[in-house]
HTML snippet that shows the backbone in 3Dmol.js (N, CA, C, O; Angstrom):
<script src="https://3Dmol.org/build/3Dmol-min.js"></script>
<div id="view" style="width:600px;height:400px;position:relative"></div>
<script>
const pdb = `
ATOM      1  N   MET A   1     -12.139 -70.487   9.847  1.00  0.00           N
ATOM      2  CA  MET A   1     -13.159 -71.488   9.566  1.00  0.00           C
ATOM      3  C   MET A   1     -14.446 -71.162  10.321  1.00  0.00           C
ATOM      4  O   MET A   1     -15.539 -71.294   9.769  1.00  0.00           O
ATOM      5  N   GLN A   2     -14.324 -70.741  11.570  1.00  0.00           N
ATOM      6  CA  GLN A   2     -15.508 -70.409  12.371  1.00  0.00           C
ATOM      7  C   GLN A   2     -16.299 -69.252  11.741  1.00  0.00           C
ATOM      8  O   GLN A   2     -17.528 -69.225  11.803  1.00  0.00           O
ATOM      9  N   ALA A   3     -15.591 -68.314  11.145  1.00  0.00           N
ATOM     10  CA  ALA A   3     -16.270 -67.184  10.501  1.00  0.00           C
ATOM     11  C   ALA A   3     -17.134 -67.672   9.347  1.00  0.00           C
ATOM     12  O   ALA A   3     -18.239 -67.172   9.139  1.00  0.00           O
ATOM     13  N   LEU A   4     -16.631 -68.647   8.597  1.00  0.00           N
ATOM     14  CA  LEU A   4     -17.401 -69.198   7.484  1.00  0.00           C
ATOM     15  C   LEU A   4     -18.644 -69.934   7.972  1.00  0.00           C
ATOM     16  O   LEU A   4     -19.716 -69.819   7.378  1.00  0.00           O
ATOM     17  N   VAL A   5     -18.495 -70.681   9.046  1.00  0.00           N
ATOM     18  CA  VAL A   5     -19.634 -71.404   9.619  1.00  0.00           C
ATOM     19  C   VAL A   5     -20.690 -70.402  10.091  1.00  0.00           C
ATOM     20  O   VAL A   5     -21.882 -70.590   9.851  1.00  0.00           O
ATOM     21  N   THR A   6     -20.251 -69.354  10.753  1.00  0.00           N
ATOM     22  CA  THR A   6     -21.165 -68.322  11.247  1.00  0.00           C
ATOM     23  C   THR A   6     -21.879 -67.634  10.087  1.00  0.00           C
ATOM     24  O   THR A   6     -23.094 -67.434  10.123  1.00  0.00           O
ATOM     25  N   GLU A   7     -21.119 -67.278   9.066  1.00  0.00           N
ATOM     26  CA  GLU A   7     -21.724 -66.616   7.903  1.00  0.00           C
ATOM     27  C   GLU A   7     -22.710 -67.545   7.201  1.00  0.00           C
ATOM     28  O   GLU A   7     -23.779 -67.108   6.775  1.00  0.00           O
ATOM     29  N   ASN A   8     -22.361 -68.810   7.079  1.00  0.00           N
ATOM     30  CA  ASN A   8     -23.238 -69.786   6.445  1.00  0.00           C
ATOM     31  C   ASN A   8     -24.550 -69.909   7.218  1.00  0.00           C
ATOM     32  O   ASN A   8     -25.625 -69.950   6.620  1.00  0.00           O
ATOM     33  N   THR A   9     -24.458 -69.967   8.532  1.00  0.00           N
ATOM     34  CA  THR A   9     -25.649 -70.055   9.374  1.00  0.00           C
ATOM     35  C   THR A   9     -26.504 -68.806   9.211  1.00  0.00           C
ATOM     36  O   THR A   9     -27.727 -68.889   9.096  1.00  0.00           O
ATOM     37  N   THR A  10     -25.862 -67.667   9.203  1.00  0.00           N
ATOM     38  CA  THR A  10     -26.574 -66.402   9.021  1.00  0.00           C
ATOM     39  C   THR A  10     -27.293 -66.385   7.675  1.00  0.00           C
ATOM     40  O   THR A  10     -28.452 -65.976   7.591  1.00  0.00           O
ATOM     41  N   LEU A  11     -26.614 -66.823   6.636  1.00  0.00           N
ATOM     42  CA  LEU A  11     -27.213 -66.840   5.307  1.00  0.00           C
ATOM     43  C   LEU A  11     -28.373 -67.837   5.223  1.00  0.00           C
ATOM     44  O   LEU A  11     -29.374 -67.569   4.559  1.00  0.00           O
ATOM     45  N   LYS A  12     -28.241 -68.962   5.881  1.00  0.00           N
ATOM     46  CA  LYS A  12     -29.330 -69.941   5.902  1.00  0.00           C
ATOM     47  C   LYS A  12     -30.570 -69.354   6.565  1.00  0.00           C
ATOM     48  O   LYS A  12     -31.687 -69.541   6.085  1.00  0.00           O
ATOM     49  N   HIS A  13     -30.365 -68.635   7.681  1.00  0.00           N
ATOM     50  CA  HIS A  13     -31.486 -67.992   8.359  1.00  0.00           C
ATOM     51  C   HIS A  13     -32.126 -66.936   7.474  1.00  0.00           C
ATOM     52  O   HIS A  13     -33.348 -66.794   7.442  1.00  0.00           O
ATOM     53  N   ARG A  14     -31.295 -66.204   6.761  1.00  0.00           N
ATOM     54  CA  ARG A  14     -31.814 -65.160   5.865  1.00  0.00           C
ATOM     55  C   ARG A  14     -32.631 -65.786   4.731  1.00  0.00           C
ATOM     56  O   ARG A  14     -33.678 -65.258   4.355  1.00  0.00           O
ATOM     57  N   VAL A  15     -32.163 -66.888   4.198  1.00  0.00           N
ATOM     58  CA  VAL A  15     -32.904 -67.584   3.136  1.00  0.00           C
ATOM     59  C   VAL A  15     -34.250 -68.055   3.668  1.00  0.00           C
ATOM     60  O   VAL A  15     -35.266 -67.921   2.986  1.00  0.00           O
ATOM     61  N   GLN A  16     -34.270 -68.602   4.872  1.00  0.00           N
ATOM     62  CA  GLN A  16     -35.528 -69.041   5.475  1.00  0.00           C
ATOM     63  C   GLN A  16     -36.491 -67.867   5.657  1.00  0.00           C
ATOM     64  O   GLN A  16     -37.685 -67.987   5.383  1.00  0.00           O
ATOM     65  N   GLN A  17     -35.966 -66.744   6.115  1.00  0.00           N
ATOM     66  CA  GLN A  17     -36.790 -65.555   6.309  1.00  0.00           C
ATOM     67  C   GLN A  17     -37.352 -65.067   4.978  1.00  0.00           C
ATOM     68  O   GLN A  17     -38.539 -64.755   4.878  1.00  0.00           O
ATOM     69  N   LEU A  18     -36.507 -65.003   3.964  1.00  0.00           N
ATOM     70  CA  LEU A  18     -36.957 -64.548   2.650  1.00  0.00           C
ATOM     71  C   LEU A  18     -37.981 -65.504   2.053  1.00  0.00           C
ATOM     72  O   LEU A  18     -38.918 -65.077   1.378  1.00  0.00           O
ATOM     73  N   THR A  19     -37.802 -66.790   2.301  1.00  0.00           N
ATOM     74  CA  THR A  19     -38.759 -67.780   1.808  1.00  0.00           C
ATOM     75  C   THR A  19     -40.115 -67.579   2.470  1.00  0.00           C
ATOM     76  O   THR A  19     -41.147 -67.648   1.803  1.00  0.00           O
ATOM     77  N   ARG A  20     -40.123 -67.330   3.776  1.00  0.00           N
ATOM     78  CA  ARG A  20     -41.383 -67.062   4.487  1.00  0.00           C
ATOM     79  C   ARG A  20     -42.044 -65.794   3.957  1.00  0.00           C
ATOM     80  O   ARG A  20     -43.254 -65.769   3.732  1.00  0.00           O
ATOM     81  N   GLU A  21     -41.254 -64.748   3.759  1.00  0.00           N
ATOM     82  CA  GLU A  21     -41.795 -63.490   3.244  1.00  0.00           C
ATOM     83  C   GLU A  21     -42.368 -63.682   1.840  1.00  0.00           C
ATOM     84  O   GLU A  21     -43.422 -63.139   1.509  1.00  0.00           O
ATOM     85  N   HIS A  22     -41.670 -64.450   1.031  1.00  0.00           N
ATOM     86  CA  HIS A  22     -42.141 -64.727  -0.325  1.00  0.00           C
ATOM     87  C   HIS A  22     -43.488 -65.449  -0.279  1.00  0.00           C
ATOM     88  O   HIS A  22     -44.409 -65.105  -1.019  1.00  0.00           O
ATOM     89  N   HIS A  23     -43.593 -66.439   0.585  1.00  0.00           N
ATOM     90  CA  HIS A  23     -44.832 -67.199   0.724  1.00  0.00           C
ATOM     91  C   HIS A  23     -45.976 -66.282   1.161  1.00  0.00           C
ATOM     92  O   HIS A  23     -47.080 -66.364   0.624  1.00  0.00           O
ATOM     93  N   THR A  24     -45.712 -65.419   2.127  1.00  0.00           N
ATOM     94  CA  THR A  24     -46.719 -64.482   2.607  1.00  0.00           C
ATOM     95  C   THR A  24     -47.175 -63.558   1.489  1.00  0.00           C
ATOM     96  O   THR A  24     -48.370 -63.311   1.327  1.00  0.00           O
ATOM     97  N   ARG A  25     -46.225 -63.054   0.723  1.00  0.00           N
ATOM     98  CA  ARG A  25     -46.577 -62.147  -0.380  1.00  0.00           C
ATOM     99  C   ARG A  25     -47.333 -62.870  -1.487  1.00  0.00           C
ATOM    100  O   ARG A  25     -48.216 -62.293  -2.121  1.00  0.00           O
ATOM    101  N   GLN A  26     -46.989 -64.118  -1.715  1.00  0.00           N
ATOM    102  CA  GLN A  26     -47.711 -64.901  -2.717  1.00  0.00           C
ATOM    103  C   GLN A  26     -49.173 -65.057  -2.302  1.00  0.00           C
ATOM    104  O   GLN A  26     -50.077 -64.918  -3.125  1.00  0.00           O
ATOM    105  N   GLU A  27     -49.397 -65.348  -1.016  1.00  0.00           N
ATOM    106  CA  GLU A  27     -50.762 -65.491  -0.519  1.00  0.00           C
ATOM    107  C   GLU A  27     -51.530 -64.177  -0.633  1.00  0.00           C
ATOM    108  O   GLU A  27     -52.701 -64.175  -1.013  1.00  0.00           O
ATOM    109  N   ARG A  28     -50.886 -63.068  -0.309  1.00  0.00           N
ATOM    110  CA  ARG A  28     -51.532 -61.762  -0.416  1.00  0.00           C
ATOM    111  C   ARG A  28     -51.856 -61.442  -1.868  1.00  0.00           C
ATOM    112  O   ARG A  28     -52.915 -60.887  -2.164  1.00  0.00           O
ATOM    113  N   LEU A  29     -50.952 -61.788  -2.771  1.00  0.00           N
ATOM    114  CA  LEU A  29     -51.173 -61.547  -4.191  1.00  0.00           C
ATOM    115  C   LEU A  29     -52.355 -62.368  -4.696  1.00  0.00           C
ATOM    116  O   LEU A  29     -53.183 -61.861  -5.453  1.00  0.00           O
ATOM    117  N   GLU A  30     -52.439 -63.622  -4.285  1.00  0.00           N
ATOM    118  CA  GLU A  30     -53.568 -64.467  -4.677  1.00  0.00           C
ATOM    119  C   GLU A  30     -54.877 -63.877  -4.170  1.00  0.00           C
ATOM    120  O   GLU A  30     -55.875 -63.867  -4.889  1.00  0.00           O
ATOM    121  N   GLY A  31     -54.876 -63.387  -2.941  1.00  0.00           N
ATOM    122  CA  GLY A  31     -56.071 -62.758  -2.385  1.00  0.00           C
ATOM    123  C   GLY A  31     -56.458 -61.504  -3.154  1.00  0.00           C
ATOM    124  O   GLY A  31     -57.635 -61.282  -3.441  1.00  0.00           O
ATOM    125  N   ALA A  32     -55.474 -60.693  -3.484  1.00  0.00           N
ATOM    126  CA  ALA A  32     -55.746 -59.469  -4.239  1.00  0.00           C
ATOM    127  C   ALA A  32     -56.296 -59.796  -5.622  1.00  0.00           C
ATOM    128  O   ALA A  32     -57.214 -59.127  -6.097  1.00  0.00           O
ATOM    129  N   ARG A  33     -55.749 -60.807  -6.265  1.00  0.00           N
ATOM    130  CA  ARG A  33     -56.251 -61.206  -7.582  1.00  0.00           C
ATOM    131  C   ARG A  33     -57.689 -61.703  -7.491  1.00  0.00           C
ATOM    132  O   ARG A  33     -58.514 -61.405  -8.355  1.00  0.00           O
ATOM    133  N   SER A  34     -57.979 -62.456  -6.446  1.00  0.00           N
ATOM    134  CA  SER A  34     -59.336 -62.947  -6.243  1.00  0.00           C
ATOM    135  C   SER A  34     -60.297 -61.789  -6.033  1.00  0.00           C
ATOM    136  O   SER A  34     -61.389 -61.777  -6.601  1.00  0.00           O
ATOM    137  N   ASN A  35     -59.900 -60.815  -5.219  1.00  0.00           N
ATOM    138  CA  ASN A  35     -60.740 -59.640  -4.990  1.00  0.00           C
ATOM    139  C   ASN A  35     -60.965 -58.863  -6.279  1.00  0.00           C
ATOM    140  O   ASN A  35     -62.061 -58.359  -6.527  1.00  0.00           O
ATOM    141  N   LEU A  36     -59.933 -58.770  -7.089  1.00  0.00           N
ATOM    142  CA  LEU A  36     -60.050 -58.053  -8.354  1.00  0.00           C
ATOM    143  C   LEU A  36     -61.004 -58.772  -9.307  1.00  0.00           C
ATOM    144  O   LEU A  36     -61.806 -58.130  -9.986  1.00  0.00           O
ATOM    145  N   ARG A  37     -60.918 -60.097  -9.356  1.00  0.00           N
ATOM    146  CA  ARG A  37     -61.851 -60.857 -10.199  1.00  0.00           C
ATOM    147  C   ARG A  37     -63.288 -60.620  -9.749  1.00  0.00           C
ATOM    148  O   ARG A  37     -64.184 -60.443 -10.574  1.00  0.00           O
ATOM    149  N   PHE A  38     -63.501 -60.620  -8.434  1.00  0.00           N
ATOM    150  CA  PHE A  38     -64.837 -60.365  -7.892  1.00  0.00           C
ATOM    151  C   PHE A  38     -65.314 -58.968  -8.301  1.00  0.00           C
ATOM    152  O   PHE A  38     -66.461 -58.798  -8.715  1.00  0.00           O
ATOM    153  N   ALA A  39     -64.444 -57.984  -8.185  1.00  0.00           N
ATOM    154  CA  ALA A  39     -64.806 -56.614  -8.545  1.00  0.00           C
ATOM    155  C   ALA A  39     -65.150 -56.518 -10.034  1.00  0.00           C
ATOM    156  O   ALA A  39     -66.113 -55.846 -10.402  1.00  0.00           O
ATOM    157  N   TYR A  40     -64.377 -57.180 -10.888  1.00  0.00           N
ATOM    158  CA  TYR A  40     -64.669 -57.163 -12.321  1.00  0.00           C
ATOM    159  C   TYR A  40     -66.043 -57.776 -12.605  1.00  0.00           C
ATOM    160  O   TYR A  40     -66.786 -57.279 -13.451  1.00  0.00           O
ATOM    161  N   LYS A  41     -66.370 -58.845 -11.902  1.00  0.00           N
ATOM    162  CA  LYS A  41     -67.683 -59.472 -12.087  1.00  0.00           C
ATOM    163  C   LYS A  41     -68.804 -58.527 -11.657  1.00  0.00           C
ATOM    164  O   LYS A  41     -69.841 -58.442 -12.316  1.00  0.00           O
ATOM    165  N   ARG A  42     -68.590 -57.819 -10.549  1.00  0.00           N
ATOM    166  CA  ARG A  42     -69.600 -56.864 -10.080  1.00  0.00           C
ATOM    167  C   ARG A  42     -69.775 -55.733 -11.084  1.00  0.00           C
ATOM    168  O   ARG A  42     -70.902 -55.336 -11.380  1.00  0.00           O
ATOM    169  N   VAL A  43     -68.685 -55.216 -11.606  1.00  0.00           N
ATOM    170  CA  VAL A  43     -68.758 -54.150 -12.603  1.00  0.00           C
ATOM    171  C   VAL A  43     -69.505 -54.645 -13.836  1.00  0.00           C
ATOM    172  O   VAL A  43     -70.355 -53.938 -14.377  1.00  0.00           O
ATOM    173  N   ALA A  44     -69.189 -55.854 -14.276  1.00  0.00           N
ATOM    174  CA  ALA A  44     -69.869 -56.417 -15.447  1.00  0.00           C
ATOM    175  C   ALA A  44     -71.367 -56.559 -15.177  1.00  0.00           C
ATOM    176  O   ALA A  44     -72.182 -56.298 -16.062  1.00  0.00           O
ATOM    177  N   ALA A  45     -71.731 -56.966 -13.982  1.00  0.00           N
ATOM    178  CA  ALA A  45     -73.144 -57.103 -13.636  1.00  0.00           C
ATOM    179  C   ALA A  45     -73.832 -55.739 -13.644  1.00  0.00           C
ATOM    180  O   ALA A  45     -74.956 -55.611 -14.129  1.00  0.00           O
ATOM    181  N   PHE A  46     -73.163 -54.728 -13.110  1.00  0.00           N
ATOM    182  CA  PHE A  46     -73.739 -53.384 -13.120  1.00  0.00           C
ATOM    183  C   PHE A  46     -73.882 -52.852 -14.542  1.00  0.00           C
ATOM    184  O   PHE A  46     -74.883 -52.218 -14.877  1.00  0.00           O
ATOM    185  N   GLU A  47     -72.893 -53.110 -15.362  1.00  0.00           N
ATOM    186  CA  GLU A  47     -72.971 -52.684 -16.758  1.00  0.00           C
ATOM    187  C   GLU A  47     -74.152 -53.350 -17.460  1.00  0.00           C
ATOM    188  O   GLU A  47     -74.863 -52.707 -18.233  1.00  0.00           O
ATOM    189  N   ALA A  48     -74.356 -54.623 -17.191  1.00  0.00           N
ATOM    190  CA  ALA A  48     -75.483 -55.337 -17.789  1.00  0.00           C
ATOM    191  C   ALA A  48     -76.807 -54.736 -17.316  1.00  0.00           C
ATOM    192  O   ALA A  48     -77.740 -54.578 -18.104  1.00  0.00           O
ATOM    193  N   GLU A  49     -76.883 -54.404 -16.034  1.00  0.00           N
ATOM    194  CA  GLU A  49     -78.095 -53.768 -15.511  1.00  0.00           C
ATOM    195  C   GLU A  49     -78.358 -52.435 -16.203  1.00  0.00           C
ATOM    196  O   GLU A  49     -79.496 -52.130 -16.558  1.00  0.00           O
ATOM    197  N   LEU A  50     -77.307 -51.645 -16.394  1.00  0.00           N
ATOM    198  CA  LEU A  50     -77.469 -50.359 -17.064  1.00  0.00           C
ATOM    199  C   LEU A  50     -77.962 -50.535 -18.493  1.00  0.00           C
ATOM    200  O   LEU A  50     -78.843 -49.805 -18.946  1.00  0.00           O
ATOM    201  N   LEU A  51     -77.400 -51.491 -19.191  1.00  0.00           N
ATOM    202  CA  LEU A  51     -77.825 -51.733 -20.562  1.00  0.00           C
ATOM    203  C   LEU A  51     -79.290 -52.147 -20.608  1.00  0.00           C
ATOM    204  O   LEU A  51     -80.041 -51.693 -21.472  1.00  0.00           O
ATOM    205  N   GLU A  52     -79.691 -52.996 -19.690  1.00  0.00           N
ATOM    206  CA  GLU A  52     -81.098 -53.424 -19.634  1.00  0.00           C
ATOM    207  C   GLU A  52     -82.007 -52.232 -19.341  1.00  0.00           C
ATOM    208  O   GLU A  52     -83.066 -52.098 -19.954  1.00  0.00           O
ATOM    209  N   ALA A  53     -81.614 -51.385 -18.431  1.00  0.00           N
ATOM    210  CA  ALA A  53     -82.420 -50.232 -18.060  1.00  0.00           C
ATOM    211  C   ALA A  53     -82.541 -49.266 -19.239  1.00  0.00           C
ATOM    212  O   ALA A  53     -83.598 -48.665 -19.430  1.00  0.00           O
ATOM    213  N   ARG A  54     -81.502 -49.109 -20.015  1.00  0.00           N
ATOM    214  CA  ARG A  54     -81.539 -48.197 -21.175  1.00  0.00           C
ATOM    215  C   ARG A  54     -82.421 -48.741 -22.278  1.00  0.00           C
ATOM    216  O   ARG A  54     -82.997 -47.968 -23.044  1.00  0.00           O
ATOM    217  N   GLN A  55     -82.537 -50.038 -22.375  1.00  0.00           N
ATOM    218  CA  GLN A  55     -83.320 -50.638 -23.441  1.00  0.00           C
ATOM    219  C   GLN A  55     -84.813 -50.632 -23.142  1.00  0.00           C
ATOM    220  O   GLN A  55     -85.616 -50.932 -24.025  1.00  0.00           O
ATOM    221  N   ARG A  56     -85.190 -50.303 -21.947  1.00  0.00           N
ATOM    222  CA  ARG A  56     -86.617 -50.305 -21.565  1.00  0.00           C
ATOM    223  C   ARG A  56     -87.299 -49.040 -21.998  1.00  0.00           C
ATOM    224  O   ARG A  56     -88.495 -48.871 -21.760  1.00  0.00           O
TER     225      ARG A  56
END
`;
const viewer = $3Dmol.createViewer("view");
viewer.addModel(pdb, "pdb");
viewer.setStyle({}, {cartoon: {color: "spectrum"}});
viewer.zoomTo();
viewer.render();
</script>
């Protein structure tokens, strides 16, 4: 019985650790997506500038 209690406690700690890691990765993913959106906007702005310059 003690072995089961020990294993259960170990598994609970592992679940908590994995949950924290998941949360951290979710935050990093959100940041990366935000950075990518910003980069796409910058590229679009540069493309618009190039088109304007070519039309002059």
